[in-house]
C-alpha atoms as one frame of an Amber mdcrd trajectory, in Angstrom:
protein
  88.259  84.281 175.725  88.069  87.924 174.624  88.988  87.154 170.291  89.167
  91.052 170.265  92.245  90.548 172.357  93.329  87.670 171.161  93.970  88.677
 167.663  95.073  92.215 168.792  97.761  90.697 170.073  98.965  88.766 167.954
  98.698  90.871 165.379 100.998  93.213 167.479 103.228  89.892 167.074 103.508
  90.089 163.781 103.706  93.331 163.052 106.909  93.441 165.869 108.246  90.420
 163.889 108.621  92.331 160.629 109.699  95.445 161.633 113.054  93.186 163.244
 112.633  91.198 160.187 112.577  94.603 158.203 115.508  96.204 160.755 117.611
  92.298 160.147 116.890  92.942 156.982 118.746  96.254 156.388 122.007  95.727
 158.520 122.961  92.120 157.212 125.347  91.249 155.469 123.451  87.490 154.676
 122.733  86.495 151.790 119.132  87.280 151.073 119.063  83.538 150.593 119.639
  82.885 153.757 117.373  85.178 155.687 114.643  84.723 153.481 114.801  81.278
 154.640 115.096  82.488 158.241 111.836  84.109 157.899 110.610  81.208 156.239
 110.191  79.545 159.562 109.514  81.907 161.366 105.974  81.606 163.172 105.610
  85.451 162.334 108.552  87.073 159.915 106.782  84.525 157.965 104.090  86.883
 157.470 106.355  89.316 156.760 105.653  90.717 152.830 108.607  89.718 150.150
 108.378  93.155 149.000 108.598  94.272 152.133 112.067  92.930 152.819 113.107
  93.618 148.971 113.160  97.485 149.638 115.264  96.974 152.609 117.940  94.865
 151.173 121.331  96.461 150.749 121.995  95.497 147.968 118.377  96.225 146.093
 116.186  98.725 147.435 112.712  99.770 146.250 113.303  99.667 142.750 115.160
  96.864 141.421 113.664  95.016 144.835 109.947  95.001 142.786 111.709  95.537
 139.801 113.742  91.313 140.440 110.381  90.482 141.961 108.192  91.542 138.688
 110.641  89.277 136.605 110.586  86.056 139.186 107.237  86.227 138.226 106.033
  86.515 142.069 103.565  88.281 143.446 105.146  91.127 145.144 102.575  90.403
 148.222 103.501  86.799 148.270 104.579  86.855 152.151 108.073  84.633 153.073
 106.720  81.941 153.708 104.971  81.477 151.245 107.991  81.587 148.841 109.169
  78.194 147.993 112.956  77.076 147.792 112.516  77.393 143.593 111.271  81.449
 144.817 114.292  81.713 147.276 117.377  80.083 145.743 116.243  82.607 142.376
 116.425  85.633 144.412 119.223  84.043 145.667 120.968  84.010 142.752 120.125
  87.172 141.494 121.761  89.127 144.383 122.892  86.992 146.894
């Protein structure tokens, strides 16, 4: 078993899931909370940084998303899989 090849396969799958999640976040009209809960449950998309998703969200953008994350005292590099329901509810309340 080649662990380097396995690692590369896993990293590629996580990267592809991140790209798919950011594309979906950018084009979707679903609420932020619904998408974050969905991504949190996905075994690969859950590794995506919150800031990567808020940067492309239709109601936020780069600056507003980062300010929102800071106002909620969240680390900008928190991964979606590490968000608590309270965090997601607070993010949803701020931007739908």
